[in-house]
N, C-alpha and C positions, 0 to 999 in steps of 0.2 A: 523782939519780933521775929516770928518763925519765917523760913524761906517762902511757905506757902502765903503767909500774910503779906510779905514784901511784893510777891508775884501779883496778888490781888490788888494791892496798892497801885503797882505800875499799870496794870490793865486799866483799872478805874481812871487813873490820872491820865492816861493815854486817850481814853474815850473823851473825856473833858477838853484835852488839848486838840484833837483832830479837827474839830469843826471850826476852829479859828483861821482856816485858810492855810495855803502852801507854806507861807514863811513862819507861821507858828508851828506848823507841822516839823519843819526843819530843825527849829530849835528843840522841840521835843525829841526828836531822833538822837540828839546828843545824850540825852537822859536814858532812852530805851535800848539803844544799840551802840556798838563800839566798832572799829575798824576790822574786827575779825568776825563780827555777826554775818550770817547769811540768811536771806530769805528767799523761798521758793515760791513764785507766783505763776499759776497756770502752766506748770511745769518747766519754768525757767528758774534757774539757780543764780540769784544775784548777790552781789557784793552790797554793802550799805550805799556807796556811791552809785552803783548802777540802779538800786532800788530808788534812791532819791531823784535820779535823773528821769527815770521811768514815771515817777509820779509828778515830777515837773511838767513833763511832756502832756500827761493827762490833765493836770489843773489847768493848762493853757486852753484846753479844749472843752473841760467839763467842771461843773461844780459838783464835788464829791462830798456828800454829807453822811456821817454815820447816824443811822436812825435808831430804831428800837433795839436795845440790847436784851437778847432773849435769855442766855445762860452762859455759865463760866463752870468748868470742872478743873480743879487744880489736883494733882497728885504728885507729890516730891517736887521735881524740878520742871514738870510738865504742865501745860495748861491747854484747855480746849475752850474756845469761846465761838458763840454763835450770835450773829446780828445782822440787822438789815443796813443796806447802803443804798442811799438815794442818789441818782447820778442824773443831772440836768445838762443836757448838751448846749453849750453857750451860744451855739450859732441857730439851732432850731427851736431851742427851748423844750425840747421833748424830754419828759421825765420818765425814768424806770427806776423801779425798786428791786433790789436783788438780794437774796439771802447769802451770807458769807459765813463760812466756817474756817476757823484757823486752829492750828495746832503749833504749840510753841514750846521750845526747851530753853529754859533760862539758865544763866550762871551767876554766881555771886562774883562780884569784882570790888577792888577797893572803892570804886566810885558808886557802888550799889548794884542791884539787881538789873542785868542787861540780858537781851536777847542773845542766845548762842545760835540757835537757828529756828526758823519758823516756816510753816507751810500755810498758804491760804488758797482758797478756791471759792468762787460765787456762782450763783446759778446763770448769771449772765456775765461773761468775761469783760472787764474794763478793756477799751480799746484806745490806743494812742493814735 
């Protein structure tokens, strides 16, 4: 399987695992990231632990569901993906839908293809 096929598989599998809740997402993180992975969210460069903690805080206040997957472009070790995110405030039940764009550089490791560094931005920033 080529690197591009491995990246596509990781992204598609990740989409399937995200909507299982925070605990399932944490398990999936071990497949997609490693301790050297970095993630840039709304201008903040985060380690895996920082990213997991941030998402944990968000999941306490919001139900975050990946919605429609629009497209994916993979060139060499880079991927760009665009998709919708539905956010439901657990207190007010207010629902918003936002468009998200991610750019991700992958690396091959003995444990499989992992995120080296990623960048994400949405039309409506998630707020903790």
